Steps between C-alpha positions, in 0.01 A plus 500: 500500500848375597787674673718489170254426225171681434236476239270770362215420280349769269132385479425726207776373280544135618877557566685398812838637603725272725725742674831387660584726793800386697743793526758574407559246224186276493730204579303179458484334844314190586222712661467723191492170291225362714299813481549517129379146444189568730415813297533329176288193605220755593517662162489169315143452586383856487292524181462876538874541420609479135867605508773542770773735530804417729696815615768562749445873511655798313870433617563128505322179399679259697888455550485132565460251774566590859868371529487543876280185511761283325715420792218324673474244215692206657507238204393411155153376615426849661643666196267308271198594715601859507515500123175314456308753714612773259429284191144422628424866558622604146329207332176618660562829332590352172181281514273798584196482248530887480743685275797606714748789449803592708572879518873513580658807631861487614655169591353159411786277608517131595156419645367831373592412143343151551178647634474733208564200250200322660260757356379513148670825424756730649484877458817666588599848607787655314729467793389140584775242544445112473737202582574172669806577721483179707814367353691782665393346839599155405153373440248504211153646462243317702162631365519428129791717378657201334191394329262797418786723378611264215135454404472878460839605342642170364758269662818668391419852638343342811824296565704818451283688748485221757865409461633854551236639750525823321221772492280559196386850449143568365597580142686163464227318685258625229727414221554141615119453573534488870250802537202591282561887504692769661352824621625811692515399862197696596289351227579126564219433747239709331582331171470161669164580639383653166595163327340304782178679452488401141547139586246516784245625237575209280296177446507199718699321210821698622500253796466198279784646256739529808419160618541330177843668436629445849392117507617440143848661552656190630305259297581329159295676218266209456393519860502884528253533206249274710523763788432768236202326379358446837543879573323576161206287616507684829439821316181390363341462832565869590266802452785699373519270187134593421562871556807496289368317202191705502687831516728389224198413277333832579792752542805334375828398708611664821172658616371240738452585872566181691401396859764232566237233528 
C-alpha cells in the first residue's frame, strides 16, 4: 500500500480497485506515478484478479499532473524522461491482462484524463468533466493525450479538444465516445464494480480478446489477423473452452460458469 495509491482486492468477486488518494485534487506527481506503476505491475501477474476498477474517490478522479513539479524540469532531456515515466505507467495499465474500468467522479483533466483513457472503459458520474488543458500552460499532453484521445473520438474532435484546452462535460463525453456510460454521481463507482464483476466471471478468452485487439490496433490487417489466429489457438488450450462448449451443447448459450483457466 502506497502513500497515494492503494489497491483493494475482493477475493470473492475477483475485482481489484486501484484507489488514488492524494487530496485535494489527486494531482499526479512522480511519486503517485511510481506507486501506480508498482501497483499495476503487481496486478498484472495476479491470476486471482479478473477485472480492475480505477477510482479517485467520490469527488474527484484526478485534476492533472502536479504542476508544482514542472519548474524543476531543466531541459528537453529531463522533460522527455518525465513524460516517459508517465507513459510507462499508463502503458502498464493499458496492457494489463484484466479488463479495466475507470470510475470517474468530478474532474479528469490532463493526466487524469490520460489515466482514464488508458483503461478499457470509462464510466462517468453525471458531473464528471474531462479535458486536455495543457495548451493553456504553453505545453502539450505528456501522457498520451495527443494519441489515445484521437483513437477514441476521432482525429478532428481530438484536435479541437487538444487545441482549445476546453473542458468536456459527461454528456458530451458520452456522445463523442470518450466514455462508455454516464450515471448519477453516487452510482458511478458501484456501477463500475458491478460491470467489473461480470467481466471477472467471464472466461479466460477475455484476456486473449483484449490482447489481440490491443496488439492488432497498430498493425496492417494482414498482420493483425495472424495475432487473432494465435489468440484463437490459445483459447483451445484453456479449461474454459471445454466448459463453454459443453455448456452450450447441453444448456444453450450464456449459461456457462467459467473459472478463468
